[in-house]
N, C-alpha and C positions, 0 to 999 in steps of 0.2 A: 490416607494410602495411595491416595489421588495423585498429591505433590512428589511423594517418591517413584511412581510411574511416569511422569512426567518427567522429572529431572533423568530419570536412565534413558528412558526415549530418546530423550535429548543428546548426552552422550553416546549411545551408540549410533544416533545421526552423522555425528561430528566424526565416532571411529569407521563409518561405511564412508562416509564421504573423503574422508585420508585415503580410504582404500583405492577409491573409483578415482583419486589425480594419480594414483602411482603407474606411470608410464611402462607399457609390458611390453616385452621383445618378445620376436616370434621364436628363438632358438635358447636365450640363454639373459641372464638377469645382472644386470652392472651392477657396481659396487652401490650406487644412488638408490638401483632398487631394492637391496638389501637392507640399507638403511631405514627405508622406508617401511618397508615391511617388519623391521625392529620396531618403527613406533609404533604401527598400527597394533601390534602386540602389548606394548606397553601403555596404550588407550583403552584396549579390551579391559587388561588387569585392573585400570582405576576405576573403571567402571563398576566392575563387581566389587570392589572395595566400598565403592561410595554406596553402591543398591544395599551391601551389607549392613553400613553404618547408619543409613536411614532407615532399614527393616526395626532395628534394636530401637533407635529413638521414639518418644513420646508423640503422638499425635495432637496435633494442635485443633484445641475446639474451634470449632464451626463458629464463626461471628453471629453473634442474636438476631435476630430478626426483628427490624423496627414495628417500634409498637405501633397498632392500631387504635384510633381514635375511638372508645366509647366501649373496644372488648375487653371481655375479664381478663385479669393480670396472670400471667403464667402460673404452674401450681411451682410451690416450692421444692426446691430441691433434695432429695432423698439424703434424711441425714445418715453420712455412712460411719459415723462413730457415735457411741454414745457419750453424753457432753459430763457425763457422771463417772468419774472412774470405778466407782463399786456397783455400778449396775449392771447388769446384764448387758451383752454385746447386742447391738440392735436396738436399742430402746429409744422409742421417739415419746419426748417431754412436749405437755401442753399446757397453756394456762390462759384465762380469760376471768372474764367477770363482769360487773357494771358498777357504775358511781349511778346512785338514785337521792334525789331531793325531793322530801314532801314539804310542802307549807300549807297548814290549817288552821280553817276558823269553825270554830266548835261551841256550840249552845249544848247544853246539859239543863235536861226538864228539872234536875234537883242539884245537888251541890258538885263542884267540879271534882274531879279525880286530882289527889296530893300530886304535886309538882314532882315531876319523874315518874310519873306511874305510866304503866307500858301501854294501858288502856287510852293513855293520850297521845300516842304514837300511831297507834295501828286499831282497828277494831276488836275488841277483845270481849265476847260476848259478857263472860263474868265478872268483868270488872264496870260494866256500865252501870253506874251509879241509880241507886234506888232511895229516893226521899230524900229529906236534908233541904236547906235553905239555897232556893234559887240562887244563883248566881250570874256575872254578866259572860258572855260569851269570852272564850279565849284562842289566843293564835299560838301555833306549835311549826316548831320548822325543824326538821334533822335530815341527818345523811346514814342515819345505821342501820339502813335495809343495805347500802352498798355491800357486794359482794365479791370474793377473790376465790378463784377455783385451782387446782393443779394437779394434773393425770400423768399418766406414763402407759404405755401400750409396750410391749414384748410380742414378738412373732418368735417363740422358743426352738430350738433344734430339733424337738421332740416332734414338731407338727402342733401345739397347743399353743392357747393364745394367753397370757397373763397381763392385767391391766388393773391399775389402780384410781382412787380420785378422794381430793383431800380440798374442805371445801368450809368458809368461814364468811361469819357475817357479824354484824354489830347490834342488830335487832332487839337482840335482850339481853342488853349490858347489864354485867354485874358491880360496875363502878364507873362513876361519874355524871357529874351534872350540868347545869346551864349556865353557873354564877361564872365562869372565866373562859375556859378552853373548850367545853363540850368534846372532852375526850374520853373515850369508852372503849373496855375490851373487848377484844373479838372473840368467837365464841364458836364453837366447833358446829358445824351443821352435817356434812356427811364426809364419813372416812371409811374406805371400803377397799376390798381386791376383788378382783372377780379373776379366776380359772376357768377358761372354756365358759362351761352353763353356769357353772357356781358362783353365788357371790357371797362373801364371808366381811363382816362390818356394821357400820351405820348407815342406815340408807333410809329414803321414804319407805313405810309398810306397805307391805304388797295388797293391804287391805284397800288402800288408795287407787286412785286411776287419774294419774297426771293431765292426759289428756282433756279432760272434761275442765278442767279448772276455769273458773269464767277471769274475764279482765278486767283486771281492775287497778285503780290508783293505789289501792290500800293494800296491803302487806298481805292480805288473807281474803278479800272482799265477801261475799256472804258468809262468814265464819262459824255461823251457828250451824250452817247445814252441811257444812264441810265434815269427810272424814281426813283428818290431820294428826300424823305420827311421823315421826323419826324415830328409829332406834336401831339399835343391833340386831343381828338376825345370820340366819343361814338359810340361803335363797337356790334352789333350784329353777330353771327356766329350761323347758322344751316345747320347742315352737309356741303355739297359743296358750300353753298352760303355764304356770308358776305356782311353786309351792315352796313355804316359809316356816321355819322355827324360830320365834321373835322372844325380844327381853319379856316377861312378863310385868304386871302392875296393879294393883287392889288399890282403888279409892272407894271409899264407903261415907256416909253419914251415922252417928251415932243414935240411937234409939233417941226417939223426941227432936231432933235434929240438933243443929251445931256445927262446929269446925269440922271440915274435911280431915278422915282418916286416910293417911296412906301408911299403906300396913308394910310393903315390904317383905313378904312374908311367902310367896308364891314358890312351888316345887316342882313345877314344870312349866315351861314356854308356852305361850301362843302359837297355835297354829291356823295358817290362812292357806286358802287356794283361791288362785281366781282363772278365769278365762277371757281372752280378749279376742275379738273380732275384728279384723280391719279391713277396708276395702274403698271403693274411688268415693264412696259416699258420707265416708267417715267411718267409727269406731265405738264399740260398742264393748263392753265389760262386767263379770257378773264374780263377784268376789264372795268368799264365805270365811268366818272366822270362829274358833274354838276356841273358849279359853276356860281357864280354874281360877276362880275368885276365892280368896283365901285372907283367915286374919286369927294370927296367935295370939291371946291374950289372956295374961291372968293363969298362965301354964293351960290353957286351954286352944283349942283350934276347933275354924267352922269354915267349910268350905262350900261352895254352890257353883253351879257352870253356868257357862253363859256363851252367847253365839250370836252371832248378826249376819245379816246379808247385805251387799251393797249394788245396786242396778248403776251403772255410770256411763255416758255415751256423748258422744259429740256427732252431729248431722249435717252433713252440709248440703246447702241451699244455693248454688254457683259460689260466689262471693263471701256470700254470707254464712253464718253456721247456727247452730241449736245445742248449746252444753246444759245437759243435766244431770242430777245426783241424787237416789231416793235409797236412804238406809234404813233399816229397822232392825231389831234384834232386842236381845235382855245380858244386861249386863258388860254393856259395851260403852259407857258412856263415857271413859279417858278416851276411846278413838274418836268422838263425833265432837265437834263445835269446841276443842280444845278443852277437854273435860269439861263443860260449862254443866253436865249433870255427872254424879256421881253413879258408879258402877254397880254400888249398892248400897241397903240400908243394912242395919242390925238392928234386930227385934228385940222384944222384951226380954226372950232367955237366949241373946250373946249371939242368934243365930244371923247370918248374912241372908240378906232376900234382895235377890236382882232386881233390877228396876228397867222396867221397859220402857222404849223410847223409841220414837220415829224423827227422821230430819231429812233436809237435801233443799236441792235448789234449782232455778233455773234461770237461766241467761241466753239471751239472742244477741248475736253479734252481727252488724250490718254493715259492710264497706258503702259510703259514701262514692271516694274516690280514691285512687291507686294507694294515697298517705293516707286518709280521713275515716274514720272508723266510730262507731261507738256503740255500747251494750248498756242492755236492760237488762236488770239482775234482781231477782227474789228469792230471798231465803229463811228456814223457818225451820224447828225445830222444839219439839214437846217432849214430856216425861210423862208416866204413868203413878205418880205420888201417891202413898197413902198418907194423908195428912198424921194418923194417927201414930205413925213409925217417924215420919221425916219432918212431920211439925209443919210451922206454917211458912219459916224461914228458905225454903228449900226454893231452888229455881225451878220452875213450873214448864215456862217457854219465851221463845224470843223471836224476832223476826226483824228481815232487813228488806229494803229498796233503796236503790243505787243507780242512777241514769250518770253516762262518762262520756266522754268525746276525748279522741286522741288523734294525733297528728305524728306523722315521722315523714320530716322534711328532707333527712336525707337517709341511708339505711344504718340502724343502729341507733339513732336518736330518737326518743321517743318525748313529746309535752302530752300531758293528759290534765284533763278536769274533772272532778266528780262530784254530786252531789248526792247524799246519801242521808236517810233517817232510819234509824233504826230503836227496838222497843224491848226491852226487858223483863219479863213478871214473874212477881211469886206465888207461892204455893196460896199465901193469903190475898192474894190480889193486887197488891200493891204493885205497881210499875214505876219503870222511868225509861229513859232514853236519849236521843240527843239527835241534832241536826249539823251535817258536818261539809264545808265545803273544801275540797281537796286539791291542790295543783302539785302536777310532779312534773321532774325533767329527768330522765335515764337515757344515760350513754352506755351501750353495750360491748363489751371489746373480746 
């Protein structure tokens, strides 16, 4: 508009100057004067016509300001139209993830896990070998924890917000080996939609607290002490409160011990509730879960109730922080330690008897400099078994201790090295464990 007004003023000035150059007589106009007046009128008509044309023309964008060294880049332009024809108008799309590689040297107390075992790639408490012939330390390397996610976000005409997330990784492959190409199939991590305060789909359990997770080169860190579940659910969040109905499943031991029984017989979903309090000092959450345990066998069914409580938090001490989790309950083995314990055991009459357990961890994170930090983490888990029901081969307890050092030379690039020692013990007293040195490189995008 500034250019339009400038051009208009220039043409009007020419017209006025032309008018001022006309010599006027005191009593009458000459033919020359009449001609000049006609030319002034023509100039005025041209000015008005040009002004109309410029008003209808698009305005040229202002030139971009020169980049300031060290300044943050300008925000991306607002997406004017959706990039997918079938999407709602105004839908914004996003994607990201990370590439992560691990290089590990592990010395097991007993026999080494089989090649391709998930327990070779990250700490899985139930996969730690107990007994067997001692073997040499093994070296493993992989990039299976690399991750990709895709999101959408739409502000609808009715004032509501519709979003979605789809996420994959390769951490627990269903095929592939190390002989030739080290190729592994992608697996579903998270897939959900949100509509305002509602969430539908597969997401971390509402019984979890993500803010309190310890930083580790390992996929899980103190796995035995963690609440760790991803599953389909319906969740409602209102301020600090969140409630969910989640996919149920019951795992149990047969009477006298033996292989795990996964029933898939539940008739009602698990119910969770969580309250989260946040402040400049950090975050604290208290979560609860109520469950039905159920097993149908030989035409009869047995049920038992289950419950759990979990207190988790992250407390800041300047640049440092303390992260912790304490979980206790009856019949919640599936939610803790990647199902290190079972939810229940069958008694002599075939009825379910929920198992009581306690687990947790504490982790202190210290920042040495802006790009260097370290973590010291201890985790534990134990269960109250009745050997007369569970037998002596059931898991009794586990613990781990790990120390690491991370360096981030540039944003989104992390290098880490971690030394960890873990132990698993059975009800018989037999135990096993390992010592592991793990180096990690990760680039997030």
